[in-house]
Each structure stands twice: as C-alpha cells, then as structure tokens.
C-alpha positions as CSV (number, residue, x, y, z in Angstrom):
1,M,58.8,96.2,1.0
2,E,61.4,94.8,3.3
3,L,61.0,96.4,6.9
4,N,64.3,94.4,8.4
5,R,67.2,96.6,6.2
6,R,69.6,98.2,8.9
7,H,72.9,97.2,9.6
8,L,72.4,97.7,13.3
9,L,74.6,97.8,16.2
10,A,74.1,95.7,19.0
11,A,74.2,98.5,21.1
12,L,71.5,100.6,19.2
13,S,68.5,98.8,20.4
14,A,68.3,100.2,23.7
15,L,69.7,103.7,22.9
16,G,67.2,106.5,21.9
17,L,68.2,109.8,23.5
18,A,70.5,108.0,26.4
19,G,74.1,109.1,26.1
20,A,73.1,112.3,23.8
21,S,76.0,115.3,24.3
22,A,75.4,117.3,27.4
23,Q,74.9,120.2,25.2
24,A,72.5,120.3,22.0
25,K,74.0,122.3,18.8
26,P,71.3,123.7,16.7
27,V,71.6,123.4,13.3
28,K,69.1,126.0,11.7
29,S,68.8,124.3,8.8
30,P,69.0,125.9,4.9
31,F,66.3,123.8,4.0
32,K,62.9,125.2,3.9
33,K,61.1,121.9,3.8
34,I,62.1,118.8,6.3
35,G,61.3,115.6,6.0
36,V,61.3,112.2,8.3
37,Q,61.7,108.8,7.3
38,L,58.8,106.8,8.2
39,Y,61.2,103.7,9.1
40,T,62.0,105.9,12.4
41,V,58.2,105.7,13.6
42,R,57.3,102.3,11.6
43,D,55.5,100.7,14.9
44,A,53.4,103.8,15.2
45,F,52.9,104.0,11.1
46,A,51.7,100.1,11.3
47,K,49.1,100.5,13.6
48,D,47.9,103.9,13.1
49,P,48.9,105.4,9.3
50,V,46.8,108.3,9.9
51,G,46.9,108.9,13.4
52,T,50.6,108.8,12.6
53,L,51.3,111.2,10.0
54,K,49.2,113.8,11.8
55,R,52.0,113.6,14.3
56,V,54.8,114.1,12.3
57,K,53.0,117.2,11.1
58,A,52.2,118.9,14.2
59,L,55.9,118.3,15.1
60,G,57.3,120.8,12.5
61,Y,57.7,118.0,9.4
62,D,56.7,119.2,5.8
63,Q,57.4,115.7,4.1
64,V,57.7,111.8,4.9
65,E,59.8,109.6,3.1
66,T,57.7,106.7,2.4
67,I,58.3,102.6,3.3
68,T,55.0,101.1,3.0
69,F,51.3,102.9,2.5
70,G,49.8,102.0,5.5
71,G,47.8,99.2,3.6
72,V,46.1,101.0,1.3
73,S,46.7,101.8,-2.3
74,A,49.4,104.1,-3.4
75,R,46.5,106.6,-4.5
76,D,44.7,106.3,-1.5
77,F,47.9,106.7,0.1
78,K,48.5,110.0,-1.8
79,A,45.0,111.6,-0.4
80,R,46.0,110.6,3.3
81,L,49.0,112.6,2.6
82,T,47.3,115.4,1.0
83,D,44.5,115.6,4.2
84,V,47.1,115.8,6.6
85,G,49.3,118.4,4.8
86,L,52.2,116.6,4.1
87,T,54.1,115.2,0.7
88,A,56.2,112.3,0.2
89,P,59.0,113.4,-2.3
90,S,60.7,110.0,-2.2
91,G,60.0,106.5,-1.1
92,H,62.2,103.2,0.0
93,V,61.4,100.7,-2.8
94,G,62.6,97.1,-1.4
95,L,65.3,94.9,-3.2
96,T,62.4,92.3,-3.7
97,D,60.2,95.1,-5.5
98,W,63.0,96.3,-8.0
99,Q,63.9,92.2,-8.9
100,T,59.9,91.4,-9.7
101,R,57.9,94.2,-9.8
102,A,59.6,97.3,-10.6
103,E,57.7,98.8,-13.0
104,A,54.7,98.3,-10.6
105,A,56.4,99.9,-7.5
106,L,57.6,102.9,-9.3
107,D,54.0,103.4,-10.6
108,D,53.0,103.2,-7.1
109,Q,55.7,105.8,-6.4
110,V,54.0,107.9,-9.1
111,A,51.1,107.8,-7.7
112,V,51.9,109.0,-4.6
113,G,53.3,112.0,-5.8
114,A,57.0,111.2,-5.0
115,R,59.9,112.4,-7.5
116,Y,62.8,109.8,-6.3
117,A,62.6,105.9,-5.9
118,V,65.4,105.1,-3.6
119,L,66.9,101.3,-3.3
120,A,67.6,101.2,0.4
121,W,69.4,98.4,1.4
122,L,71.5,95.3,0.4
123,P,71.5,91.7,2.2
124,T,74.4,90.5,3.5
125,E,74.6,87.9,0.9
126,D,74.3,90.3,-2.1
127,R,77.3,92.7,-1.1
128,D,79.3,91.7,-4.0
129,G,79.6,92.1,-7.6
130,W,79.6,96.2,-7.1
131,K,79.9,96.6,-11.1
132,A,77.2,94.1,-12.1
133,W,74.6,96.2,-9.3
134,A,75.4,99.5,-11.1
135,D,74.4,97.8,-14.2
136,K,70.9,97.0,-12.7
137,M,70.9,100.0,-11.2
138,N,71.5,101.9,-14.4
139,T,68.3,99.5,-15.7
140,W,65.9,100.5,-12.8
141,G,66.9,104.0,-13.3
142,Q,66.1,103.8,-17.3
143,L,62.5,102.5,-15.8
144,A,62.1,105.2,-13.0
145,K,63.1,108.2,-15.9
146,S,60.4,106.9,-18.2
147,R,57.8,107.9,-15.9
148,G,59.4,110.8,-14.4
149,L,61.2,109.9,-11.8
150,T,65.0,109.3,-10.4
151,F,66.7,106.4,-9.0
152,C,68.1,106.9,-6.1
153,Y,70.8,104.2,-4.1
154,H,71.3,104.9,-0.4
155,N,74.2,104.1,1.7
156,H,75.0,102.0,5.0
157,D,78.5,101.7,6.4
158,F,79.5,98.7,4.2
159,E,79.5,100.6,0.5
160,F,82.9,102.4,2.1
161,K,84.7,99.0,3.0
162,K,87.2,98.5,0.4
163,T,86.5,94.9,-1.1
164,A,89.3,92.1,-1.5
165,S,90.8,93.8,-4.7
166,G,91.1,96.7,-3.5
167,D,87.9,99.0,-4.4
168,M,85.6,100.5,-2.6
169,P,82.0,100.0,-3.6
170,Y,80.5,103.8,-3.5
171,H,83.2,104.7,-5.6
172,V,82.6,101.8,-8.0
173,L,78.8,102.9,-8.0
174,L,79.6,106.3,-8.7
175,E,82.4,105.3,-11.7
176,N,79.5,102.7,-13.6
177,T,76.5,104.4,-13.2
178,D,75.0,107.0,-15.6
179,P,75.2,110.1,-13.8
180,S,71.6,111.2,-15.8
181,L,70.2,107.6,-14.3
182,V,71.4,107.1,-10.9
183,T,71.6,109.1,-7.9
184,F,72.3,109.0,-4.3
185,E,70.9,109.8,-1.4
186,L,73.4,109.6,1.5
187,D,73.0,108.6,4.7
188,C,75.5,110.6,7.0
189,Y,75.4,108.6,10.1
190,W,76.8,105.5,8.4
191,A,79.2,107.1,6.5
192,S,80.5,108.7,9.4
193,F,80.2,105.7,11.5
194,A,82.7,104.2,8.4
195,G,85.3,106.7,9.0
196,H,84.5,109.0,6.6
197,D,83.4,112.7,6.9
198,P,80.0,113.5,4.9
199,V,81.0,117.3,4.4
200,H,83.8,115.4,1.9
201,I,81.6,113.3,0.4
202,L,79.3,116.0,-0.6
203,Q,81.7,118.2,-1.8
204,E,83.3,115.6,-3.7
205,H,80.3,113.9,-5.3
206,G,77.9,116.7,-4.6
207,T,76.5,116.5,-7.9
208,R,75.4,113.1,-7.7
209,I,73.7,113.3,-4.4
210,R,70.5,114.8,-4.4
211,Q,69.1,113.3,-0.8
212,L,70.1,113.4,2.6
213,H,69.5,111.1,5.7
214,L,70.5,113.1,8.5
215,K,71.2,111.7,11.9
216,D,73.9,112.1,14.4
217,K,76.7,110.2,16.0
218,L,77.8,110.0,19.4
219,A,81.5,109.6,20.1
220,D,80.7,105.7,21.0
221,G,79.6,105.4,17.6
222,S,76.1,105.0,18.5
223,M,73.3,107.0,16.8
224,A,71.7,110.1,18.1
225,P,69.0,113.0,17.0
226,V,70.7,115.6,14.8
227,G,72.4,118.1,17.0
228,E,73.2,115.9,19.8
229,G,76.3,114.1,18.4
230,T,79.4,114.6,16.5
231,I,78.6,115.5,13.2
232,D,78.9,118.9,12.2
233,F,75.5,119.1,10.5
234,A,76.1,123.1,9.7
235,A,78.9,122.1,7.4
236,V,76.6,119.2,6.1
237,L,73.6,121.1,5.4
238,D,75.9,124.1,3.8
239,A,77.6,121.7,1.6
240,A,74.3,120.2,0.3
241,V,72.8,122.9,-0.3
242,K,76.0,123.7,-2.3
243,G,75.6,120.8,-4.3
244,G,71.7,120.7,-5.1
245,V,70.7,118.1,-2.5
246,E,66.9,118.3,-3.1
247,N,65.5,116.7,0.2
248,V,66.6,116.1,3.4
249,Y,65.2,113.4,5.9
250,V,65.4,113.0,9.5
251,E,65.9,109.7,10.2
252,H,66.9,107.2,13.5
253,D,67.0,103.4,12.9
254,N,66.3,102.4,16.3
255,P,65.4,104.6,18.7
256,A,64.4,103.8,22.1
257,D,61.4,106.6,21.8
258,P,61.0,107.8,18.3
259,W,58.9,110.1,18.7
260,A,61.4,111.8,21.4
261,S,64.2,111.6,18.6
262,I,62.7,113.0,15.9
263,A,61.2,116.3,17.8
264,T,64.7,116.7,19.3
265,S,66.1,117.2,15.5
266,I,63.4,118.8,14.1
267,K,63.5,121.4,17.4
268,N,67.9,121.5,16.8
269,L,67.3,122.1,13.1
270,K,64.9,124.9,13.4
271,G,67.9,126.1,15.8
C-alpha cells in the first residue's frame, strides 16, 4: 500500500488547526455512523494500531477506512476491529496492488468485512489516458463485484482540471465506467479546492457517489477540520443523503495535530 498518495500544498505541512475560522459551524450529521480515514492518524497507527483504534472509538467514531492492516493479516485486523467495537466498510488499495495483486487485495478487503475497495491515488506520471483508466476500473470493478465488493474511485483536484483536448477527467471516468461496477468516493475538500461545489457534484452525479471524505477548506485554500472552514457541510450531507451515499469519513491529509483535528470534526458533525 502506497501512503505517499496525496497531492499536498506546501502550506499544509504545518497547518493543523491554525487558521481555522473564528466561529465553528456545527453540522449535525444526518448519518448515524461517522467514520475516519486512518490516513489522518497514520503515524500513530503505524506505532500502535490497537491503541489508535481504541482512541478513535473513544472520540465517538463508529467506522474506519483502512490504508493498511497494521502489520497483521486482514483476518486478524478484523478481529482487532471487533474487539474495539469498530467496523471498516471501506479500504484504500494502492495502485500497485490493483495492478499486480488485485484479486489478493480484494480478498483481504472481504476478510476485513469491507464493502468498498477504493483506488485513492494516481501518480503524476499516470494522469493521462483517462479512457484507458476507465477501462481498467471496469475490469477491477468486475473482480470486486465477483467477491461481493464494489470498486470505488477517490478524487483529488487533478480530476477536475481539463486536459489539453478539453476533457475533464472526472467526467471521462463517469461517462466511460459501468455504473454497476464503478462508484466514486467524493473528497469534498479537493473538489472545492479545484473550484467545484461538492453539493453541485452530488446533485448532478449522486447516483454514482457512494462515499464521502469530509474535510473543510479555509478561505486561503488550506485544509481544516469539518465545520471550521467555508464548505457548507449541512448542504453537502443533505445532498449526500438524498443521493444515497452510504459512508462518510472524516479526513485531514496532513494536520499538525491529527487527534485535535479529528476530535474537532466529529464534535462539529455531532452538533
């Protein structure tokens, strides 16, 4: 699993909670279960997987989205989750795994109890030939479907930048993937950073979007915990419910204090 999968602004390296809006905006999430993407607390998880899961649970989270299994087998990781009282309905699978061991990686997601297997990142050198990527996603989607899983693609900002031919990669993927095989995990921050309203995206393509990453954007474009920035998450989550989104995950790509970040997000989400 590749962990170096985020296209980060240089300013994010020291962001954390600094620069958050003066007045938080409690969201009162309509989703009964709120998850956290473990990438946010990746350093803590690498050092102490079980302790990290317990701390996530204690903050009030119900679910996690995986990036690794903390050095144990998928089956053993599932047992750890059960002991702590968490579930992992979705897992990020690195591009190398999709390309070289897709079936084994999908079997691992089944063993963990996931329903979604997510491709979360394309390196800079691979960001072309979007129709070919759509074809690959259809193939991986079929492998996932045969195991009772659903393939999901997670965006950053580059999917919303038009190519030299005038095509928007996000639209190319939507138009050339089979809706029965390929779904999308909308990252609200990166969509907004690229200049697109996540509410509009959900309203236009909600039937294809089954999961959300929740992280806010400050006026200067940097990341913030949910409810601390400019994104209207009340409207986002309302559109998500109407569109049939199943899972939502709090995330911050590079906070100075990961625990403070996800604690603030869930506090605001629970109103």
